[in-house]
N, C-alpha and C positions, 0 to 999 in steps of 0.2 A: 503493499500500500504507500509505503514513503516514497518508493522510486516514482509511483505514478503521480503524486502530489507536487513534483518537481515541476512538471510541465506547465500546469495552469499558473503556478505562481511565477514562472519567468514570463511566460506570455502576458500577464497583468502587468509585470515590471515593465517589458518593452513598450506597452500600452501606455503606461503613466509616463515614460521618458519621453515619448514620440508626441503625448499631448503637451507636455512642458515645452519642448521646443517650438512647437508651432505657435503657443502662445506669445514666446519672447520673440518671435519672427527670426529671420536669417535665412540667407541663401545657400542653397547646396549646390557644391560644385564638383564632378568628378576629377580627381588628382591622377597622377600617373601610375599609380599603384592599384586604380579602380574602385578608390574609396571615395565616398562624399566627405568633402570639407562644408562645415557649417560657418557662414560669416554672418556676425552682427554689427551693426554699426554701436558706436560708444558715443554717449551724452557726456559733455563736458562743462564746465563753466567758461564764462568768458574770459576771466583771468588765464584760465588754463589756456584757451584759445590765442591770447594774445601772447603768452610764453612761446607756443609753439610756432607761430608766425614770426618770430624772432631767429629761429633756425635756419640755418641753410641746408635743407633737407630735402630739397624738392618739392615741398608740398604745395598743393593749390588749394585757392580757396574759392568756393562756389556759392554765388548768391542765385537763389532760386525762386525770386521774385519776377514781376512781369518787367518789360522794358522800361516802362515809365518811370516804376517804382525806382528802378536800378540808377536811371538817369537822374532822379531827383536827390540821390546820395546813397553812395555805396562805400565798402570799406576798401581801402586802396589796393590795388593787385587783384582783388576779386574779379573773376568772369561770370558773365552771366549765362545760366542754364536754367530757365523756367520750369518749375516742378513740372508744368502743363506737358512739357515737351519730354520727359523722362519716361519711358513706358518698359520694354523689355530688350530693347536694343541698346549697346552701350553707346554712351554719347561719344561722338568722334573727339570732342575735346577733353577725353580721360581715356587714352590708348593703355596706361599702364595700370593693371588690377592691382597692384601693391604699392601706388603712390598713396602718400597721405592727403586725404581729402578733408577740407574742412568746411562744413556747412553750415550755411543759415538763410534766413529769410527776413521776414518784417517781425513777427510776435514769437515764432518757433512752431507754428501748427505745419506748414509746408516745408520747412526744412526737416522735420522728423520723417514726414512722408517721403520726400526725395531722399533722404539718408537711407531709410529701409529698402526703398526701390534699388539703390545702389549696392546695397549690402545682398540682396535678393538676385542682383545679376552676378554676383562674385566679388565685388570689390572689397579687399581684405583690411582697409585701413580708414574706414569712414567714422568721422567725429564732428558730432552735432552740437551747435552752442548756443541755440535760440534766436532772437530775433535782433534786428538793428535798433528796434526801438528802446531797448536797454544798453546798447553799446556805447562806452565812454571814451571810445578810443577816437582815432581820425577817421574822418568821413570825407570823401570828395565826391564832386558834381561831376556829371557828363560835361564835355567841351559843348558850349551851346551851337558853335559852328557845327560839330559832329551831329548833333541831335537833329538841326534844321538840315544837314545834308542827309540824313537817314530818308527823310520823305523825297527828296529831289533826285536820290539815288535809285529809289524803287523802282522794281521792273527788270526786265532783261535787256542787256545790250550787246551789240554784235560788231565784229570787226566791220570797219569801213570797207576794207579791201582784202583781197586773198593772197598777198603777197607783202613779204618786207621789201620796202624800197632800198633800205639801208643794207640788208644783207644781200639784195639782188637775187633772193631765192623765193619760189613761191611757199606759202604754208597754208595749210586748210583754214577755213574760216571757224572761230571759237565764238563763244559765249561766254558772257559775264553777267554775274549778279553780286550785289554788295550787300553784305549782313552785318550789321554792327563794325564790328573790328577784322572782317573777314571780306577779302576779294575771293569768289568762288568762279572757278573757269571750267566750263563745261562743254557738252554738246547738246543736240536735240534729238530726242528719239521718240517717234509718234506725237509730236507736238509737245513733248515733255522736256522739261530741262533736267539732265542729268548731269551732276557734279562730276569733276575729274580730279582737279585739285585746288589747293586754297593756298593764296596768300595773305598775309597780314598788313591790315592799314596801320601805318606808324602815325600818321596825323592828318587832319581835315581842317584845311582854312579858306573861310569864306573871303571871297575877292571884293573889294570896293566896289567894283563895277557889276558886281553880280557872278554867278558861278562859284566855283570852288577848285581848290589845288587839293589833290589827294595823293598823299606819299605812301608808298607800300614796299615792302621787302620780301624777297622770296625765301624760303628753306635755308639757302645758301647763303645769304646775305646781300643778295644783289638787290641793289635800291633802283627803283623807278618811281615815275611821277605821271598821273593823269590830270589834266587841266582842261577843263570846259573851254570849249571855243569860242572866241570872243564873239562872233559872228551867228554862231547856231549853238543855243544852250543845249540843244540834245545831241551833241558831240562831244567826245572826249578825246582829247589829243595826248598821246602816251609820249614820254621821254625817257630815255635810259639813265637820268642823272636826278639827283634832288637839286643840283645848282642851276638856279634859273637863267644864270649867264650862259651856260652850256645848251640850253634846250635847243636853240636852231642848230645846233652840230650832231644832235644826238635825237633826232625825230625819227619815229618808227611808223611810216605811213599806213602799214598793216596792223600796228595794234591801235590804231585810233577806232574809238568805240562810238557806235550811234545807238540813239534810243529804239528798240523794236518795240519794246511793251512797256507801259506804265505802271503795271501790277504784276 
């Protein structure tokens, strides 16, 4: 009889453990040995978050509010990934599943939701520290030029020609979209924009006569500039330099962009 009593006890024990893990949350990820690893996010105080931000450990600060909330004021260095955009696909901004991720929102509700979703996807070092309404550290606001430029740059842009005059060789037409601090290059498939690669916007300056200068960099650190054409605000001329004195010598005709859609 004693031998048969072991089975229900073990089964009940496994059931209790399973319920305990489900209640506390946590993602299950198969490791190299065929075993499941369970990740949970860690809730920390804002003072602890400040200390972690001082370390040079490759951490990233995530603001999971809306764009307009982010523009009104955010923690310096934080990148915007709205909670609503986080589902079951790892965000492109977070390629390293072992990176330290510090998450906040306005009051702490959305940050907990986002932290849980990231843990469920297998991110192993997610730390949630509440809302910016309680933050006593530095806060910075979005550059008004960049905020205004966001509306101006909405939609899809395409190359004005199919070849680089500067290099003297043809290049296939490409399409561009601007999204916050990203310049997304892609192609069209079945009338849908398909991203290929992304460069980073370094700064946006509004010109006194209207239009904008957008400075950007590739992953390799190559710098280039888009500037609205003086005669046509629906065209962006590209230069392979940030130095305006060199613009006339570095103009790439094939890189000029014309607005194709406004949304």
